[in-house]
C-alpha positions in Angstrom: 0.0 0.0 0.0 2.8 2.4 0.8 4.0 2.2 -2.9 0.6 1.9 -4.5 -1.0 4.8 -2.7 0.1 8.3 -3.7 1.3 10.6 -0.9 -1.5 12.9 -2.1 -4.3 10.3 -1.7 -7.8 11.6 -0.9 -10.1 8.8 0.1 -13.7 9.9 0.6 -15.9 7.1 2.1 -19.6 6.7 1.4 -20.1 7.9 5.0 -18.4 11.2 4.0 -15.4 10.5 6.2 -12.2 11.7 4.5 -8.9 10.0 4.8 -5.4 10.8 3.5 -2.8 8.1 2.8 -1.6 7.7 6.3 -5.0 7.7 8.0 -6.5 5.3 5.5 -3.6 2.8 5.8 -3.7 3.1 9.6 -7.5 2.4 9.7 -6.8 -0.9 7.9 -3.6 -1.8 9.9 -5.4 -1.1 13.2 -8.5 -3.2 12.3 -10.7 -0.1 12.6 -11.9 -1.0 9.1 -11.8 -4.5 7.6 -12.9 -5.1 4.0 -14.4 -8.6 4.1 -15.6 -8.8 0.5 -15.8 -6.6 -2.5 -17.8 -7.3 -5.7 -17.7 -4.9 -8.6 -19.9 -4.6 -11.6 -20.4 -2.3 -14.5 -16.7 -1.2 -14.1 -15.4 1.1 -16.8 -11.8 2.4 -17.1 -11.0 5.5 -19.1 -7.5 6.9 -19.6 -6.4 10.4 -20.2 -2.6 10.4 -20.8 -1.1 9.4 -17.5 -4.4 9.4 -15.6 -6.8 6.5 -15.3 -10.3 6.9 -14.0 -12.2 3.8 -12.9 -16.0 4.0 -12.3 -18.6 1.4 -11.4 -20.9 -0.1 -8.9 -19.8 -2.3 -6.1 -21.1 -4.3 -3.1 -18.8 -4.0 -0.1 -19.0 -6.1 3.0 -17.1 -4.1 5.7 -16.6 -4.2 9.4 -16.0 -0.6 10.6 -15.5 0.1 14.3 -16.9 -3.3 15.2 -20.1 -2.8 13.1 -20.7 -5.1 10.2 -22.2 -3.5 7.1 -23.1 -4.4 3.6 -23.2 -1.4 1.2 -24.1 -1.0 -2.5 -22.0 1.8 -3.8 -21.3 3.8 -6.9 -17.6 4.8 -7.0 -14.8 6.4 -8.9 -11.1 5.8 -8.4 -8.3 7.8 -9.9 -4.9 6.3 -10.7 -1.9 8.3 -12.0 1.2 7.0 -13.8 4.2 8.4 -12.1 8.0 7.8 -12.4 7.8 5.2 -9.6 4.8 3.4 -11.2 1.0 3.7 -11.1 -0.4 5.2 -7.9 -3.9 5.4 -6.5 -4.7 9.1 -5.7 -8.4 9.5 -5.3 -11.6 7.6 -4.2 -15.1 8.8 -3.9 -18.1 6.5 -3.1 -21.8 7.1 -2.8 -24.3 4.7 -1.3 -27.0 3.5 -3.6 -30.4 4.0 -1.8 -32.2 0.8 -0.7 -35.1 0.1 -3.1 
């Protein structure tokens, strides 16, 4: 994660909590957040020079602060090609309302 995540990472959870690289990695290392399962669908990747934008829908099974959750999300992720290799620099997720 240290190499794959850019130092300028902005990770905005569907709960609106915002993490940077260090706080996001720490939340996983400490067990505050555990991703149990991720299923993607309708994923699309578009590239613009050194920038890749991934969009799609996903179902996440997560344990956050001891609470188990299942969330349907729409998301986008931004990756940038840098001298050191590709890096993940942005995430934004929005919950899909229950139907």
